MDTraj code that builds the backbone (N, CA, C; nanometers):
import mdtraj as md
import numpy as np

residues = "MET ILE LEU GLU PHE SER CYS GLU ALA GLU ASN ASP LEU GLU GLN ILE ALA ASP HIS ILE ALA ARG ASP ASN LEU ARG SER ALA LEU SER PHE VAL ARG GLU LEU ARG SER LYS CYS GLU ASP LEU ILE ASP SER PRO ASP GLY PHE ALA LEU VAL PRO ARG SER GLU ARG HIS ASP ILE ARG ARG CYS VAL HIS ALA ILE ILE".split()
xyz = np.array([
    [0.0860, -0.1153, 0.0001],
    [0.0031, 0.0005, 0.0011],
    [0.0902, 0.1248, 0.0038],
    [0.0440, 0.2238, -0.0657],
    [0.1138, 0.3581, -0.0784],
    [0.0345, 0.4576, 0.0070],
    [0.1078, 0.5225, 0.0951],
    [0.0433, 0.6308, 0.1651],
    [0.0875, 0.7632, 0.0981],
    [-0.0089, 0.8485, 0.0704],
    [0.0222, 0.9762, 0.0087],
    [-0.0635, 1.0804, 0.0710],
    [0.0009, 1.1851, 0.1180],
    [-0.0668, 1.2964, 0.1803],
    [-0.1004, 1.3959, 0.0650],
    [-0.2274, 1.4319, 0.0448],
    [-0.2570, 1.5345, -0.0555],
    [-0.2102, 1.6755, -0.0116],
    [-0.2025, 1.7635, -0.1103],
    [-0.1749, 1.9035, -0.0748],
    [-0.2629, 1.9610, 0.0289],
    [-0.3954, 1.9220, 0.0110],
    [-0.4921, 1.9687, 0.1086],
    [-0.4671, 1.9164, 0.2505],
    [-0.4295, 1.7957, 0.2559],
    [-0.4042, 1.7295, 0.3903],
    [-0.2807, 1.7983, 0.4470],
    [-0.1743, 1.8202, 0.3689],
    [-0.0536, 1.8834, 0.4209],
    [-0.0877, 2.0274, 0.4670],
    [-0.1723, 2.0997, 0.3930],
    [-0.2174, 2.2263, 0.4401],
    [-0.2940, 2.2228, 0.5755],
    [-0.3819, 2.1268, 0.5867],
    [-0.4592, 2.0985, 0.7029],
    [-0.3701, 2.0734, 0.8245],
    [-0.2705, 1.9914, 0.8044],
    [-0.1735, 1.9619, 0.9186],
    [-0.1014, 2.0862, 0.9620],
    [-0.0636, 2.1624, 0.8557],
    [0.0108, 2.2915, 0.8940],
    [-0.0787, 2.3836, 0.9740],
    [-0.2053, 2.3966, 0.9291],
    [-0.2939, 2.4846, 1.0005],
    [-0.3241, 2.4306, 1.1388],
    [-0.3372, 2.3088, 1.1532],
    [-0.3581, 2.2439, 1.2840],
    [-0.2435, 2.2748, 1.3751],
    [-0.1120, 2.2567, 1.3215],
    [0.0009, 2.2872, 1.4014],
    [0.0121, 2.4332, 1.4370],
    [-0.0165, 2.5220, 1.3396],
    [-0.0121, 2.6646, 1.3726],
    [-0.1114, 2.7012, 1.4761],
    [-0.2316, 2.6450, 1.4778],
    [-0.3272, 2.6823, 1.5751],
    [-0.2863, 2.6326, 1.7143],
    [-0.2417, 2.5101, 1.7263],
    [-0.1989, 2.4510, 1.8578],
    [-0.0716, 2.5344, 1.9055],
    [0.0172, 2.5699, 1.8073],
    [0.1448, 2.6352, 1.8429],
    [0.1204, 2.7726, 1.9065],
    [0.0099, 2.8297, 1.8879],
    [-0.0203, 2.9600, 1.9493],
    [-0.0052, 2.9463, 2.1027],
    [-0.0466, 2.8237, 2.1565],
    [-0.0422, 2.8111, 2.2989],
    [0.0804, 2.7300, 2.3373],
    [0.1209, 2.6384, 2.2532],
    [0.2228, 2.5386, 2.2951],
    [0.2874, 2.4802, 2.1729],
    [0.4100, 2.5273, 2.1412],
    [0.4829, 2.4810, 2.0237],
    [0.5160, 2.3257, 2.0361],
    [0.5684, 2.2875, 2.1446],
    [0.6009, 2.1469, 2.1660],
    [0.4748, 2.0542, 2.1440],
    [0.3605, 2.0925, 2.1941],
    [0.2430, 2.0126, 2.1753],
    [0.2006, 2.0062, 2.0304],
    [0.2179, 2.1245, 1.9605],
    [0.1819, 2.1296, 1.8211],
    [0.2654, 2.0271, 1.7394],
    [0.3945, 2.0247, 1.7630],
    [0.4790, 1.9390, 1.6891],
    [0.4531, 1.7942, 1.7235],
    [0.4289, 1.7667, 1.8497],
    [0.4028, 1.6301, 1.8997],
    [0.2706, 1.5796, 1.8362],
    [0.1701, 1.6616, 1.8345],
    [0.0352, 1.6234, 1.7882],
    [0.0403, 1.5927, 1.6346],
    [0.1065, 1.6732, 1.5625],
    [0.1174, 1.6541, 1.4154],
    [0.1936, 1.5306, 1.3821],
    [0.2960, 1.5028, 1.4668],
    [0.3771, 1.3783, 1.4516],
    [0.2887, 1.2625, 1.4788],
    [0.2104, 1.2724, 1.5898],
    [0.1058, 1.1595, 1.6219],
    [0.0139, 1.1314, 1.5010],
    [-0.0345, 1.2407, 1.4488],
    [-0.1268, 1.2262, 1.3336],
    [-0.0631, 1.1540, 1.2184],
    [0.0537, 1.1958, 1.1815],
    [0.1301, 1.1334, 1.0668],
    [0.1563, 0.9897, 1.1003],
    [0.1945, 0.9592, 1.2282],
    [0.2209, 0.8198, 1.2644],
    [0.0994, 0.7357, 1.2480],
    [-0.0168, 0.7867, 1.2956],
    [-0.1409, 0.7167, 1.2901],
    [-0.1765, 0.6892, 1.1440],
    [-0.1522, 0.7844, 1.0507],
    [-0.1773, 0.7623, 0.9076],
    [-0.0842, 0.6474, 0.8547],
    [0.0411, 0.6521, 0.8983],
    [0.1384, 0.5501, 0.8579],
    [0.0938, 0.4046, 0.9042],
    [0.0158, 0.4033, 1.0098],
    [-0.0380, 0.2691, 1.0494],
    [-0.1161, 0.1996, 0.9341],
    [-0.1747, 0.2861, 0.8465],
    [-0.2535, 0.2374, 0.7443],
    [-0.1702, 0.1421, 0.6502],
    [-0.0472, 0.1614, 0.6408],
    [0.0400, 0.0902, 0.5585],
    [0.0520, -0.0532, 0.5985],
    [0.0620, -0.0774, 0.7322],
    [0.0743, -0.2122, 0.7884],
    [-0.0554, -0.2829, 0.8021],
    [-0.1660, -0.2195, 0.8300],
    [-0.2959, -0.2815, 0.8483],
    [-0.4078, -0.2015, 0.7938],
    [-0.4113, -0.1888, 0.6682],
    [-0.5226, -0.0985, 0.6024],
    [-0.6699, -0.1513, 0.6276],
    [-0.6804, -0.2809, 0.6502],
    [-0.8140, -0.3354, 0.6749],
    [-0.8585, -0.3018, 0.8152],
    [-0.7710, -0.2521, 0.9014],
    [-0.7990, -0.2173, 1.0361],
    [-0.8676, -0.0833, 1.0483],
    [-0.8897, -0.0210, 0.9354],
    [-0.9428, 0.1163, 0.9402],
    [-1.0713, 0.1183, 0.8549],
    [-1.1676, 0.1962, 0.8849],
    [-1.2949, 0.1961, 0.8209],
    [-1.2827, 0.2640, 0.6838],
    [-1.3629, 0.2114, 0.5850],
    [-1.3663, 0.2784, 0.4565],
    [-1.4489, 0.4101, 0.4679],
    [-1.4131, 0.5066, 0.3921],
    [-1.4890, 0.6328, 0.3907],
    [-1.6137, 0.6113, 0.3157],
    [-1.7330, 0.6358, 0.3727],
    [-1.8628, 0.6200, 0.2999],
    [-1.8562, 0.6951, 0.1619],
    [-1.9090, 0.6334, 0.0661],
    [-1.9203, 0.6863, -0.0723],
    [-1.7789, 0.6997, -0.1362],
    [-1.6808, 0.6414, -0.0777],
    [-1.5447, 0.6342, -0.1398],
    [-1.4912, 0.4949, -0.1324],
    [-1.5754, 0.3986, -0.1092],
    [-1.5333, 0.2554, -0.0937],
    [-1.4641, 0.2058, -0.2250],
    [-1.5138, 0.2488, -0.3393],
    [-1.4591, 0.1957, -0.4628],
    [-1.3143, 0.2431, -0.4867],
    [-1.2760, 0.3557, -0.4145],
    [-1.1411, 0.4019, -0.4269],
    [-1.0530, 0.3528, -0.3124],
    [-1.1179, 0.2675, -0.2252],
    [-1.0460, 0.2105, -0.1025],
    [-0.9805, 0.3228, -0.0207],
    [-1.0537, 0.4353, 0.0064],
    [-1.0081, 0.5393, 0.0839],
    [-1.0614, 0.5090, 0.2282],
    [-0.9659, 0.5113, 0.3249],
    [-0.9936, 0.4789, 0.4613],
    [-0.9669, 0.5899, 0.5555],
    [-1.0266, 0.5828, 0.6720],
    [-1.0007, 0.6790, 0.7726],
    [-0.9919, 0.6290, 0.9133],
    [-0.9327, 0.7023, 1.0056],
    [-0.9311, 0.6674, 1.1451],
    [-0.9451, 0.7925, 1.2188],
    [-0.9975, 0.7766, 1.3425],
    [-1.0066, 0.8928, 1.4408],
    [-0.8960, 0.9004, 1.5251],
    [-0.8414, 1.0123, 1.5463],
    [-0.7334, 1.0398, 1.6439],
    [-0.7817, 1.1316, 1.7515],
    [-0.7964, 1.0791, 1.8685],
    [-0.8528, 1.1610, 1.9824],
    [-0.7445, 1.2168, 2.0649],
    [-0.7749, 1.3346, 2.1122],
    [-0.6861, 1.4038, 2.2113],
    [-0.7443, 1.3707, 2.3413],
    [-0.6578, 1.3162, 2.4318],
    [-0.6949, 1.2825, 2.5714],
    [-0.6221, 1.3730, 2.6677],
])
top = md.Topology()
chain = top.add_chain()
for i, resn in enumerate(residues, 1):
    res = top.add_residue(resn, chain, resSeq=i)
    for name in ("N", "CA", "C"):
        top.add_atom(name, md.element.get_by_symbol(name[0]), res)
traj = md.Trajectory(xyz[None], top)
C-alpha cells in the first residue's frame, strides 16, 4: 500500500500545527507527529481502518485520532 498526503492534507496539518502552536509549540509538533504516525499505520494494516462512505470503490480509509 502507498500512503500519500494530498496538498490539502498537508495544508490542514500545517494549519492544525499553527493553531496549537499559539499556545504550545511542543504540543503542536507532537500532535502533528502523532497524526502522521497514525496515518502511517494504514500501511501495515489497512483493513483495520474504516472505509470512507461513498469512497469505498477508491479504497479510501480513515481513522479517528482523539486528544486525551
